[in-house]
C-alpha positions in Angstrom: 84.7 163.7 -77.7 86.9 166.0 -75.7 85.2 168.9 -73.9 86.6 172.3 -73.5 86.5 174.5 -70.4 83.4 176.5 -69.8 82.4 179.2 -67.3 79.8 181.8 -66.6 79.2 184.6 -64.2 76.1 184.9 -62.0 75.3 188.3 -60.5 74.4 188.4 -56.9 72.7 191.2 -55.1 72.8 191.5 -51.3 70.3 193.8 -49.6 69.0 194.3 -46.2 65.2 193.8 -46.5 63.0 194.6 -43.6 59.3 193.8 -43.4 57.0 194.5 -40.4 53.3 194.3 -39.6 50.9 196.1 -37.3 47.2 195.6 -36.6 44.5 197.9 -35.4 42.7 196.8 -33.3 44.7 193.8 -32.1 41.7 192.7 -30.1 38.6 191.9 -32.1 35.4 189.9 -32.4 33.8 188.3 -35.5 32.1 191.1 -37.4 34.8 193.6 -36.5 37.2 195.1 -39.1 40.9 194.9 -38.5 43.2 197.2 -40.5 46.7 195.9 -41.1 49.7 198.1 -41.9 52.8 196.7 -43.6 56.1 198.4 -43.9 58.9 197.2 -46.2 62.4 198.8 -46.7 65.4 197.8 -48.7 68.7 199.0 -47.2 66.7 201.4 -45.2 64.9 202.9 -48.2 61.1 202.5 -48.7 60.2 199.6 -51.0 57.3 200.9 -53.2 54.9 198.9 -55.3 55.4 195.7 -53.3 52.4 193.3 -53.0 52.4 192.0 -49.4 50.2 189.2 -48.2 48.8 189.3 -44.6 48.3 185.9 -43.1 46.8 184.7 -39.8 47.4 181.5 -37.9 45.0 180.0 -35.3 47.6 177.6 -34.1 51.0 179.2 -35.0 51.6 176.4 -37.6 49.1 176.7 -40.4 48.8 180.1 -42.1 45.9 181.6 -44.1 45.8 184.7 -46.3 43.3 187.3 -45.2 44.2 190.4 -47.3 46.8 191.9 -49.5 48.5 195.3 -49.2 50.4 197.2 -51.8 53.2 199.5 -50.5 53.3 203.1 -51.6 56.3 205.5 -52.0 56.8 205.5 -48.3 57.1 201.7 -48.2 53.8 201.4 -46.3 50.6 199.7 -47.3 47.3 198.8 -45.7 44.6 196.3 -46.1 41.5 195.3 -44.1 40.1 192.1 -42.8 36.5 191.6 -41.6 36.8 189.0 -38.9 34.7 185.9 -39.5 34.1 182.8 -37.4 35.9 180.8 -40.2 39.0 181.4 -42.3 39.5 179.0 -45.2 37.0 176.6 -43.7 38.8 176.6 -40.3 36.9 178.0 -37.2 38.9 180.6 -35.4 39.4 180.0 -31.7 38.4 182.9 -29.4 41.9 183.4 -27.9 45.4 184.3 -29.1 46.1 184.1 -32.8 49.2 185.1 -34.8 49.5 187.4 -37.8 52.4 188.0 -40.2 53.2 189.7 -43.5 54.8 187.9 -46.4 56.5 189.2 -49.5 56.3 186.2 -51.8 58.5 187.6 -54.5 61.5 188.3 -52.2 60.7 185.4 -49.9 60.6 187.7 -46.9 58.4 187.1 -43.8 57.8 189.5 -41.0 58.0 188.6 -37.3 54.6 187.4 -36.2 52.4 189.6 -34.0 49.9 188.6 -31.4 46.2 189.2 -31.8 43.2 188.0 -29.9 39.7 187.0 -31.1 37.0 187.2 -28.4 33.4 186.3 -27.8 31.0 189.1 -27.4 29.2 188.8 -24.0 25.9 190.4 -22.8 23.4 190.1 -20.0 20.4 188.5 -21.6 18.4 189.0 -18.3 18.6 191.3 -15.3 15.7 191.8 -12.9 14.7 192.1 -9.2 12.3 189.8 -7.5 9.8 192.7 -6.8 9.1 196.1 -8.4 9.0 198.0 -5.1 10.5 197.5 -1.6 10.0 198.8 1.9 13.1 200.2 3.7 15.1 197.3 5.2 13.6 194.6 3.0 15.8 192.1 1.3 16.3 192.8 -2.4 17.2 189.9 -4.7 18.6 190.7 -8.1 19.3 188.1 -10.8 21.3 188.4 -14.0 22.2 186.0 -16.7 25.5 186.3 -18.6 25.8 184.8 -22.1 28.3 184.8 -24.9 27.6 184.6 -28.6 29.3 182.3 -31.0 28.4 181.2 -34.6 25.5 179.0 -33.3 23.9 181.5 -30.9 23.9 182.5 -27.3 25.6 180.2 -24.7 25.9 180.6 -20.9 29.1 182.0 -19.4 29.9 179.6 -16.6 32.1 180.2 -13.5 32.8 183.9 -14.1 32.6 186.8 -11.6 29.8 189.3 -11.9 29.7 192.5 -9.8 26.4 193.9 -8.6 26.5 197.5 -7.4 23.6 199.3 -5.6 23.6 203.1 -6.2 21.4 206.0 -5.3 20.0 208.6 -7.7 23.2 210.6 -7.6 25.3 207.6 -8.5 26.8 207.2 -5.0 27.6 203.5 -4.3 25.7 202.1 -1.3 26.7 198.5 -1.5 28.4 196.0 -3.9 28.5 192.2 -4.2 30.5 189.8 -6.3 28.9 186.6 -7.4 30.1 183.6 -9.6 27.8 182.5 -12.5 26.3 179.1 -12.3 26.1 176.4 -15.0 23.3 178.3 -16.7 25.1 181.6 -16.6 23.0 183.0 -13.8 24.3 185.1 -10.9 22.1 186.2 -8.0 22.9 188.8 -5.3 21.0 190.2 -2.3 20.9 193.6 -0.8 19.1 195.4 2.0 16.8 198.1 0.7 18.0 201.5 1.8 16.3 203.2 4.7 15.4 206.3 2.7 12.6 206.2 0.2 13.5 206.9 -3.4 14.6 205.4 -6.7 17.9 203.4 -6.9 19.7 201.4 -9.5 21.7 198.2 -9.5 24.5 198.1 -12.0 25.5 194.6 -13.1 29.0 194.3 -14.6 31.2 191.6 -16.0 34.9 192.7 -16.4 35.6 190.4 -19.3 39.0 191.2 -20.8 40.7 194.4 -21.8 44.0 192.8 -23.0 45.2 190.1 -25.3 44.7 186.5 -24.5 41.3 186.6 -22.8 38.3 185.3 -24.6 35.3 187.2 -23.3 34.4 190.9 -23.7 33.2 193.1 -20.9 29.4 193.5 -20.4 27.2 195.6 -18.3 23.5 196.3 -17.6 21.4 198.0 -14.9 18.0 197.6 -13.4 15.9 200.0 -11.5 14.9 199.8 -7.8 12.2 201.7 -6.0 12.0 202.0 -2.2 9.1 203.5 -0.3 7.2 203.1 3.0 4.4 200.5 2.9 1.0 202.0 2.4 -0.2 201.1 5.9 2.9 202.8 7.5 2.5 205.9 5.3 -1.2 206.2 6.3 -0.2 205.7 9.9 2.4 208.4 9.7 0.0 210.8 8.0 -2.6 210.2 10.8 -0.1 210.8 13.5 1.1 213.9 11.8 -2.5 215.2 11.5 -3.2 214.5 15.2 0.0 216.2 16.2 -1.0 219.3 14.2 -4.5 219.3 15.8 -3.0 219.1 19.3 -0.7 222.0 18.4 -3.7 224.1 17.4 -5.6 223.2 20.5 -2.6 224.2 22.7 -2.4 227.5 20.9 -6.1 228.2 21.7 -5.7 227.2 25.3 
């Protein structure tokens, strides 16, 4: 059977679609809430009513949905994600991850952005070897640095901890940097100040304040009291008393 000619016309629309994503904060720990903002435009005009998926990737290969934003009249939309140790059954690494926005209807994907998931750290212990010191005595202070993951506290090994001895006005007297051992302990020694009084030793771990580092900062302080030994104090009091008595005798003479 002979066939005739046939034709049809398919309409084609060409548009410049732009999709972008931002996150606040970009540095978070499990339990924190991250707010994502998506922005979509078509030929420079806001695209409203668009349902945009926000996805994260622990490895830059596999992507997982964490929230969905709907754009408003300005082409912007927000959604939130409460960071968990796991996403879709996959444990998040505490380091760099990627995030992106996806418009599934228009098959548009934003450029990925960098984020970082970090472990919370803390000093579980901080103490001096004695409650009170004589001037010039050796002060030994010990602190233990740990991080918390989904199974509990673990020691932070091989990291630098700073111990800073300060007087009651906050003036720095001395400072030491020590590396934590295999149990997370760091130990520093100071010479007790020559002046009696109350002092503090601040213990600080710098952690990370930018993307890519896995441990948060942590700090703690412990008190330190310096005073003359009782025997010395009594001796000084006796000498002072004798000196006053001699002074009075001289006046009488």
